[in-house]
C-alpha positions as a Markdown table, in Angstrom:
| # | Residue | x | y | z |
|---|---|---|---|---|
| 1 | Met | -11.1 | 33.7 | -12.6 |
| 2 | Ala | -9.2 | 33.9 | -9.3 |
| 3 | Ser | -12.4 | 33.4 | -7.3 |
| 4 | Ala | -13.4 | 30.4 | -9.3 |
| 5 | Thr | -10.0 | 28.9 | -8.7 |
| 6 | Lys | -10.3 | 29.5 | -4.9 |
| 7 | Gln | -13.7 | 28.0 | -4.9 |
| 8 | Leu | -12.5 | 24.9 | -6.7 |
| 9 | Thr | -9.6 | 24.6 | -4.3 |
| 10 | Tyr | -11.9 | 24.9 | -1.3 |
| 11 | Arg | -14.2 | 22.2 | -2.7 |
| 12 | Arg | -11.3 | 19.9 | -3.3 |
| 13 | Tyr | -9.9 | 20.2 | 0.2 |
| 14 | Thr | -13.3 | 20.0 | 1.9 |
| 15 | Ser | -14.5 | 16.9 | 0.0 |
| 16 | Ile | -15.5 | 13.9 | 2.1 |
| 17 | Glu | -12.8 | 11.8 | 0.4 |
| 18 | Phe | -10.0 | 14.2 | 1.5 |
| 19 | Leu | -11.3 | 14.8 | 5.0 |
| 20 | Leu | -12.2 | 11.3 | 5.9 |
| 21 | Gly | -9.2 | 9.7 | 4.1 |
| 22 | Thr | -6.8 | 12.1 | 5.7 |
| 23 | Gly | -8.4 | 11.7 | 9.1 |
| 24 | Leu | -8.4 | 7.9 | 9.1 |
| 25 | Thr | -4.9 | 7.5 | 7.5 |
| 26 | Gly | -3.3 | 10.3 | 9.6 |
| 27 | Thr | -4.7 | 9.0 | 12.9 |
| 28 | Ile | -3.6 | 5.4 | 12.3 |
| 29 | Cys | -0.2 | 6.5 | 11.1 |
| 30 | Leu | 0.3 | 8.7 | 14.2 |
| 31 | Leu | -0.8 | 5.9 | 16.5 |
| 32 | Val | 1.6 | 3.4 | 14.8 |
| 33 | Leu | 4.5 | 5.9 | 14.8 |
| 34 | Phe | 4.2 | 6.6 | 18.5 |
| 35 | Ser | 3.2 | 3.0 | 19.5 |
| 36 | Asp | 6.3 | 2.5 | 21.6 |
| 37 | Leu | 5.5 | 5.5 | 23.6 |
| 38 | Leu | 1.8 | 4.9 | 23.9 |
| 39 | Phe | 2.0 | 1.2 | 24.6 |
| 40 | Pro | 5.4 | 0.2 | 25.8 |
| 41 | Gly | 4.3 | -3.2 | 27.1 |
| 42 | Ala | 2.4 | -4.4 | 24.0 |
| 43 | Gly | 3.8 | -7.9 | 24.2 |
| 44 | Lys | 3.4 | -8.3 | 28.0 |
| 45 | Ile | 1.8 | -11.7 | 28.9 |
| 46 | Asp | -0.6 | -11.8 | 31.9 |
| 47 | Leu | -2.3 | -15.2 | 32.1 |
| 48 | Ser | -4.4 | -14.0 | 35.0 |
| 49 | Ala | -6.1 | -11.5 | 32.7 |
| 50 | Arg | -6.6 | -13.8 | 29.6 |
| 51 | Leu | -9.6 | -13.3 | 27.3 |
| 52 | Leu | -11.0 | -10.3 | 29.2 |
| 53 | Pro | -14.0 | -8.8 | 27.2 |
| 54 | Pro | -13.7 | -5.3 | 25.8 |
| 55 | Phe | -15.0 | -2.2 | 27.5 |
| 56 | Ile | -14.8 | -3.8 | 31.0 |
| 57 | Thr | -11.7 | -2.2 | 32.4 |
| 58 | Met | -9.9 | 1.0 | 31.5 |
| 59 | Ser | -6.6 | -0.8 | 31.4 |
| 60 | His | -7.8 | -3.1 | 28.6 |
| 61 | Pro | -10.4 | -1.2 | 26.6 |
| 62 | Phe | -10.3 | -3.7 | 23.7 |
| 63 | Gly | -10.0 | -6.7 | 26.0 |
| 64 | Thr | -7.2 | -9.2 | 26.1 |
| 65 | Asp | -6.1 | -12.2 | 23.9 |
| 66 | Pro | -5.6 | -15.8 | 25.0 |
| 67 | Leu | -2.2 | -15.0 | 26.6 |
| 68 | Gly | -3.6 | -12.0 | 28.5 |
| 69 | Arg | -1.9 | -9.4 | 26.2 |
| 70 | Asp | -3.8 | -6.1 | 25.6 |
| 71 | Val | -5.6 | -6.2 | 22.3 |
| 72 | Leu | -5.4 | -2.4 | 21.8 |
| 73 | Ala | -1.7 | -2.3 | 22.3 |
| 74 | Arg | -1.1 | -5.2 | 20.0 |
| 75 | Val | -3.3 | -3.7 | 17.3 |
| 76 | Val | -1.4 | -0.5 | 17.4 |
| 77 | Ala | 2.0 | -2.3 | 17.5 |
| 78 | Gly | 0.9 | -4.7 | 14.7 |
| 79 | Gly | 0.1 | -1.8 | 12.4 |
| 80 | Lys | 3.8 | -1.0 | 12.3 |
| 81 | Ile | 4.5 | -4.2 | 10.5 |
| 82 | Ser | 1.5 | -4.0 | 8.2 |
| 83 | Leu | 2.2 | -0.4 | 7.2 |
| 84 | Met | 5.9 | -1.2 | 6.7 |
| 85 | Val | 5.1 | -4.0 | 4.3 |
| 86 | Gly | 2.7 | -1.8 | 2.4 |
| 87 | Leu | 5.0 | 1.2 | 2.0 |
| 88 | Leu | 8.3 | -0.6 | 1.4 |
| 89 | Ser | 6.8 | -3.0 | -1.1 |
| 90 | Val | 5.1 | -0.2 | -3.1 |
| 91 | Ala | 8.3 | 1.9 | -3.0 |
| 92 | Gly | 10.3 | -1.0 | -4.4 |
| 93 | Ala | 7.8 | -1.8 | -7.1 |
| 94 | Val | 7.5 | 1.8 | -8.2 |
| 95 | Val | 11.3 | 2.2 | -8.6 |
| 96 | Ile | 11.6 | -1.0 | -10.7 |
| 97 | Gly | 8.4 | -0.6 | -12.6 |
| 98 | Val | 8.9 | 3.1 | -13.5 |
| 99 | Ile | 12.5 | 2.6 | -14.8 |
| 100 | Met | 11.4 | -0.5 | -16.8 |
| 101 | Gly | 8.4 | 1.4 | -18.2 |
| 102 | Leu | 10.4 | 4.5 | -19.2 |
| 103 | Ile | 13.0 | 2.4 | -21.0 |
| 104 | Ser | 10.6 | 0.1 | -22.6 |
| 105 | Gly | 8.3 | 2.9 | -23.9 |
| 106 | Tyr | 11.0 | 5.2 | -25.0 |
| 107 | Tyr | 13.4 | 2.8 | -26.8 |
| 108 | Arg | 10.7 | 0.3 | -27.8 |
| 109 | Gly | 12.1 | -2.4 | -30.2 |
| 110 | Phe | 13.7 | -5.5 | -28.8 |
| 111 | Trp | 13.9 | -4.3 | -25.2 |
| 112 | Asp | 10.2 | -3.4 | -25.2 |
| 113 | Met | 9.3 | -6.8 | -26.5 |
| 114 | Ile | 11.3 | -8.6 | -23.8 |
| 115 | Val | 10.0 | -6.6 | -20.9 |
| 116 | Met | 6.3 | -6.7 | -22.0 |
| 117 | Arg | 6.3 | -10.4 | -22.8 |
| 118 | Phe | 7.8 | -11.1 | -19.4 |
| 119 | Ala | 5.2 | -8.9 | -17.9 |
| 120 | Asp | 2.4 | -10.7 | -19.7 |
| 121 | Val | 3.7 | -14.1 | -18.4 |
| 122 | Gln | 3.8 | -12.8 | -14.8 |
| 123 | Leu | 0.3 | -11.3 | -15.0 |
| 124 | Ala | -1.0 | -14.6 | -16.2 |
| 125 | Leu | 0.2 | -16.3 | -13.0 |
| 126 | Pro | -2.3 | -16.3 | -10.1 |
| 127 | Phe | -0.9 | -14.3 | -7.1 |
| 128 | Ile | -1.5 | -17.1 | -4.6 |
| 129 | Leu | 0.4 | -19.6 | -6.9 |
| 130 | Leu | 3.3 | -17.2 | -7.2 |
| 131 | Ala | 3.3 | -16.6 | -3.4 |
| 132 | Ile | 3.3 | -20.3 | -2.5 |
| 133 | Thr | 6.1 | -21.0 | -5.0 |
| 134 | Phe | 8.2 | -18.1 | -3.9 |
| 135 | Ile | 7.8 | -18.8 | -0.2 |
| 136 | Ala | 8.5 | -22.5 | -0.7 |
| 137 | Ile | 11.8 | -21.6 | -2.4 |
| 138 | Val | 13.1 | -18.7 | -0.3 |
| 139 | Gly | 11.0 | -19.1 | 2.9 |
| 140 | Gly | 8.7 | -16.7 | 4.7 |
| 141 | Gly | 9.5 | -13.7 | 6.9 |
| 142 | Leu | 9.1 | -9.9 | 6.7 |
| 143 | Arg | 11.9 | -9.3 | 4.2 |
| 144 | Asn | 10.8 | -12.1 | 1.8 |
| 145 | Met | 7.2 | -10.9 | 2.1 |
| 146 | Ile | 8.2 | -7.4 | 0.9 |
| 147 | Leu | 10.3 | -8.9 | -1.9 |
| 148 | Leu | 7.4 | -11.1 | -3.0 |
| 149 | Leu | 5.1 | -8.1 | -3.3 |
| 150 | Ile | 7.7 | -6.1 | -5.2 |
| 151 | Ile | 8.2 | -8.9 | -7.7 |
| 152 | Ser | 4.4 | -9.3 | -8.1 |
| 153 | Gln | 3.5 | -5.7 | -8.6 |
| 154 | Trp | 6.3 | -3.9 | -10.5 |
| 155 | Val | 4.6 | -5.0 | -13.7 |
| 156 | Gln | 1.6 | -2.8 | -13.0 |
| 157 | Tyr | 3.8 | 0.3 | -12.9 |
| 158 | Ala | 5.8 | -0.7 | -15.9 |
| 159 | Arg | 2.8 | -1.1 | -18.1 |
| 160 | Leu | 1.2 | 2.1 | -16.9 |
| 161 | Val | 4.4 | 4.1 | -17.4 |
| 162 | Arg | 5.1 | 2.5 | -20.8 |
| 163 | Gly | 1.6 | 3.4 | -22.1 |
| 164 | Ser | 2.0 | 7.0 | -21.0 |
| 165 | Val | 5.5 | 7.2 | -22.5 |
| 166 | Leu | 4.3 | 5.9 | -25.9 |
| 167 | Ala | 1.6 | 8.7 | -25.9 |
| 168 | Leu | 4.2 | 11.4 | -25.0 |
| 169 | Arg | 7.4 | 10.4 | -26.8 |
| 170 | Asp | 6.2 | 11.9 | -30.1 |
| 171 | Arg | 4.9 | 15.2 | -28.7 |
| 172 | Glu | 6.5 | 18.5 | -29.7 |
| 173 | Phe | 8.3 | 19.2 | -26.4 |
| 174 | Ile | 10.1 | 15.8 | -26.6 |
| 175 | Gln | 11.0 | 16.3 | -30.3 |
| 176 | Ser | 12.3 | 19.8 | -29.5 |
| 177 | Ala | 14.5 | 18.4 | -26.6 |
| 178 | Gln | 15.9 | 15.8 | -28.9 |
| 179 | Ala | 16.6 | 18.3 | -31.7 |
| 180 | Ile | 18.7 | 20.5 | -29.4 |
| 181 | Gly | 20.7 | 17.6 | -28.2 |
| 182 | Val | 19.3 | 16.8 | -24.8 |
| 183 | Gly | 20.5 | 13.4 | -23.6 |
| 184 | Asp | 18.2 | 10.5 | -23.2 |
| 185 | Leu | 18.5 | 10.4 | -19.4 |
| 186 | Asn | 17.4 | 14.0 | -19.1 |
| 187 | Ile | 14.5 | 13.4 | -21.5 |
| 188 | Leu | 13.4 | 10.4 | -19.5 |
| 189 | Phe | 13.6 | 11.8 | -16.0 |
| 190 | Arg | 13.2 | 15.6 | -16.5 |
| 191 | His | 10.7 | 15.7 | -19.4 |
| 192 | Leu | 8.7 | 12.5 | -19.5 |
| 193 | Leu | 8.6 | 11.4 | -15.8 |
| 194 | Pro | 7.0 | 14.6 | -14.4 |
| 195 | Asn | 4.2 | 14.4 | -17.0 |
| 196 | Leu | 3.2 | 10.9 | -16.0 |
| 197 | Ile | 3.7 | 10.9 | -12.3 |
| 198 | Gly | 0.1 | 11.6 | -11.4 |
| 199 | Pro | -1.3 | 8.2 | -12.4 |
| 200 | Val | 1.6 | 6.6 | -10.7 |
| 201 | Ile | 0.9 | 8.4 | -7.4 |
| 202 | Val | -2.7 | 7.3 | -7.5 |
| 203 | Leu | -1.8 | 3.7 | -8.2 |
| 204 | Met | 0.8 | 3.8 | -5.3 |
| 205 | Thr | -1.9 | 4.9 | -2.9 |
| 206 | Leu | -4.3 | 2.2 | -3.9 |
| 207 | Asn | -1.5 | -0.5 | -3.8 |
| 208 | Val | -0.4 | 0.4 | -0.3 |
| 209 | Ala | -4.0 | -0.5 | 0.8 |
| 210 | Asn | -4.0 | -3.6 | -1.3 |
| 211 | Asn | -0.6 | -4.8 | 0.0 |
| 212 | Ile | -1.8 | -4.4 | 3.6 |
| 213 | Leu | -4.6 | -6.8 | 2.7 |
| 214 | Leu | -2.3 | -9.2 | 1.0 |
| 215 | Glu | 0.1 | -9.2 | 3.9 |
| 216 | Ser | -2.7 | -9.8 | 6.3 |
| 217 | Ser | -4.2 | -12.6 | 4.1 |
| 218 | Leu | -0.8 | -14.4 | 3.6 |
| 219 | Thr | 0.0 | -14.1 | 7.3 |
| 220 | Phe | -3.4 | -15.4 | 8.2 |
| 221 | Leu | -2.7 | -18.5 | 6.0 |
| 222 | Gly | 0.7 | -19.0 | 7.6 |
| 223 | Leu | 2.7 | -17.8 | 4.6 |
| 224 | Gly | 3.7 | -14.3 | 5.7 |
| 225 | Val | 5.3 | -12.7 | 8.7 |
| 226 | Asp | 6.7 | -14.7 | 11.6 |
| 227 | Pro | 3.8 | -15.6 | 13.9 |
| 228 | Leu | 5.9 | -14.2 | 16.9 |
| 229 | Thr | 5.9 | -10.8 | 15.3 |
| 230 | Pro | 2.7 | -8.8 | 15.9 |
| 231 | Ser | 0.8 | -8.0 | 12.8 |
| 232 | Trp | -2.8 | -7.6 | 11.9 |
| 233 | Gly | -2.9 | -10.7 | 9.8 |
| 234 | Gly | -1.2 | -12.7 | 12.6 |
| 235 | Met | -3.7 | -11.4 | 15.1 |
| 236 | Leu | -6.6 | -12.5 | 12.9 |
| 237 | Ala | -5.1 | -15.9 | 12.6 |
| 238 | Asp | -4.6 | -16.2 | 16.4 |
| 239 | Gly | -8.2 | -15.3 | 17.1 |
| 240 | Arg | -9.9 | -17.5 | 14.6 |
| 241 | Thr | -10.3 | -20.4 | 17.1 |
| 242 | Tyr | -11.9 | -18.0 | 19.6 |
| 243 | Leu | -14.5 | -16.4 | 17.4 |
| 244 | Gln | -17.5 | -17.9 | 19.3 |
| 245 | Asn | -16.2 | -17.1 | 22.8 |
| 246 | Ala | -13.8 | -14.2 | 22.3 |
| 247 | Trp | -14.8 | -12.4 | 19.1 |
| 248 | Trp | -12.8 | -9.3 | 20.0 |
| 249 | Val | -9.4 | -11.0 | 19.5 |
| 250 | Ser | -10.0 | -11.0 | 15.7 |
| 251 | Phe | -12.6 | -8.2 | 15.4 |
| 252 | Phe | -10.3 | -5.2 | 16.4 |
| 253 | Pro | -7.4 | -6.2 | 14.1 |
| 254 | Gly | -9.9 | -6.7 | 11.3 |
| 255 | Leu | -11.4 | -3.3 | 12.1 |
| 256 | Ala | -7.9 | -1.7 | 11.9 |
| 257 | Ile | -7.4 | -3.2 | 8.5 |
| 258 | Leu | -10.8 | -2.0 | 7.3 |
| 259 | Leu | -10.3 | 1.6 | 8.5 |
| 260 | Thr | -6.7 | 1.8 | 7.1 |
| 261 | Val | -7.7 | 0.4 | 3.7 |
| 262 | Leu | -10.8 | 2.6 | 3.6 |
| 263 | Gly | -8.7 | 5.7 | 4.4 |
| 264 | Leu | -6.1 | 4.9 | 1.7 |
| 265 | Asn | -8.7 | 4.2 | -0.9 |
| 266 | Leu | -10.5 | 7.5 | -0.2 |
| 267 | Leu | -7.2 | 9.3 | -0.5 |
| 268 | Gly | -6.5 | 7.5 | -3.8 |
| 269 | Asp | -9.9 | 8.5 | -5.2 |
| 270 | Trp | -9.2 | 12.1 | -4.1 |
| 271 | Leu | -5.8 | 12.1 | -5.7 |
| 272 | Arg | -7.2 | 10.6 | -8.9 |
| 273 | Asp | -9.8 | 13.4 | -9.2 |
| 274 | Ser | -7.3 | 16.1 | -8.2 |
| 275 | Leu | -4.6 | 15.1 | -10.6 |
| 276 | Asp | -6.9 | 14.4 | -13.6 |
| 277 | Pro | -7.5 | 17.6 | -15.6 |
| 278 | Thr | -10.8 | 16.2 | -16.9 |
| 279 | Gly | -12.0 | 15.5 | -13.4 |
| 280 | Arg | -11.1 | 19.0 | -12.3 |
| 281 | Thr | -12.9 | 20.8 | -15.0 |
| 282 | Ser | -16.0 | 18.7 | -14.6 |
| 283 | Lys | -16.5 | 19.8 | -11.0 |
């Protein structure tokens, strides 16, 4: 039995999803974390070196943009904004969605009806319509971008948690806790939440990747982060007019988005298989 468990653990941590996902995500996060030390002059303008092709000089391995700024340095620095948007927006959506889902699924009744009908209405709205309306009212910028993503995604966590709570609230361990006088808050956060955190973690991992794509898309359309702030979406937007003559200006930010999203999706798949009891027993 012990040897089987060790073999299962070995397979889990040597799977291609875990190794490649951890490698890609970890490398990009480390580069972004130490971007100020690695590339202190990411925004330095040098018009004499504008639009240098990649792999020509060691000082600019990814080439330069129309203002002579190093593309590699800007890609690494821009990752800080994109990852910040992805992580903070998911964290905010999780806090709101989990609390709403716990209360809605546990108490049901009028509160459940109000929360779920509001969620149904929000899910019926196209994201781009919600984004345009929100930005037209409150404006763009980094803070408002994060707030928009929180508002648009808390519903996913609320519905996921509510469904899990409805399946667990009538189980014997919950009824036993109620019978001995355990308070509702303790039941919600000490008994119910630990038993449904697995699917929430998986959804969080996938939504970080999705939010990086959404931030890049909205910034590319001019609805996101301030154009003066380096971000992957902003770099894509800056390079779209130079695609024929200077493809590298857009290619490397797009490659950074691709690798980051790929790494996070692989980690999400690995977490889903690891936290799913059915998936563990089937391997």
